[in-house]
C-alpha positions, 0 to 999 in steps of 0.5 A, a space after each residue: 343575045 342569045 335567049 339562051 348559052 350554057 357555059 362553063 368556066 372560062 367561055 364568055 371570055 372569063 379569067 378562071 382557071 378552074 375546070 368544072 369536073 364532070 358533076 360540076 353543078 349547073 345552075 341556070 340564070 334567068 334575067 332580062 340584065 345581060 350585065 347581070 348575067 355576064 357579070 354572075 356567070 363569070 363569078 359562078 365559073 371562077 368557082 367551078 359551077 357550070 351556068 346556062 343563062 336566059 334571057 326571059 322566063 317564058 324561054 327558060 321554062 322548057 330548057 330547064 324542064 326538059 334539062 333541070 339545073 342543080 339550081 336556079 337564079 331568077 329575076 322576079 320582074 322580066 318580061 315575056 314570063 316572071 319570075 314567079 310565073 316560071 317557078 309556079 309552072 317549074 313547079 308543077 314539073 320538077 323540085 328545082 331549087 330557087 333564089 330569087 332576085 328582087 329590087 329593093 322595095 319588093 316585099 310583096 314580090 318576096 313574100 309571093 316567092 316564098 309561099 310559091 316554094 323559093 329556097 331564098 332571095 336576094 335583093 338588088 344590088 348584091 354581093 356576087 360573094 353573098 350569092 355564091 354563098 347562098 348557092 352552096 347552102 342550098 345545094 348543101 342542104 339539097 345533098 348534104 354528101 356533095 363537097 364543093 369546092 370553094 365552100 366558104 362557109 366554113 370548117 368542116 366541123 362548123 357544117 356539121 354542127 347540130 343545135 339543139 335548144 329546147 324543143 328546136 333542133 337545127 342540122 347546119 349540113 342541112 340547113 334543116 330544122 324542126 320544132 318538136 320533131 315538127 319540120 319548119 322550112 326555112 330559107 338559109 338566111 333564116 336559118 342563119 338568123 334564127 342560128 345566131 339568136 339559139 346559139 345564145 338563148 336569153 341574149 338580145 341580139 340586135 338587128 345589127 348583129 343579125 344582119 352580120 350573122 346572115 349577110 357578108 359585112 360589105 352587104 347594106 341591108 336595112 331593119 325592115 329586112 330582118 324584121 320581116 324575116 323574123 315575121 315569116 319565120 314566126 308564122 312558120 313556126 306557129 304553123 307547127 305550134 301555134 303556141 310557139 312563142 320563142 323568139 321574143 322581141 325587145 323594143 328598141 333593142 332587138 330579138 332574143 330566143 327562150 328555150 323555155 
């Protein structure tokens, strides 16, 4: 296959009937798996996005720096240059939002990617619906004024909802979080889990309930994934406030949020 390709709705044999507008967001897909590139590209085209496809990080790096897309979806395990190195070198030039695609057992890579500034990660195999929802949420966070057709993340009322619980403030339109007025940078998945907890302070949410809040109901996510998100959230909040203790663990039951 070609190392790089740009596609709009209807290209590459897609049956999408939508036509990309002039300001349609461009999504860069970087993966050495041709099947993933093709199927994800077609799904994104059907939602009105334009896609650029790259089969390795080395080829993608120069092109993305010279002509940055709205968002990148990078596989971590790739030949020539892996996704972690690609993100690290890109961030020296452009502040591109990035979602990582990882394998189930790549917890260390997920951690490294988030520390480098990735916006979120999704484990393979993944739902295209989940990926598209994450892309829309991250683009909306980067530019809240942007209206994305086909957005299925909720009503306009929900999109603009602000939630305040004690020292916690959450702005769903921007996926923006502050604690005592200090910003805390969460991934989209972390935001959704925290929102589910903070919506009902003191109420214990099981891991299954938190998975339902953060993932479509047709996605299998094991308990360790939710625990990892909680652990990372606590660490981020404790960077803003070393005394942070608003997320409680109820062993054998789940988690709750206290706003005291």
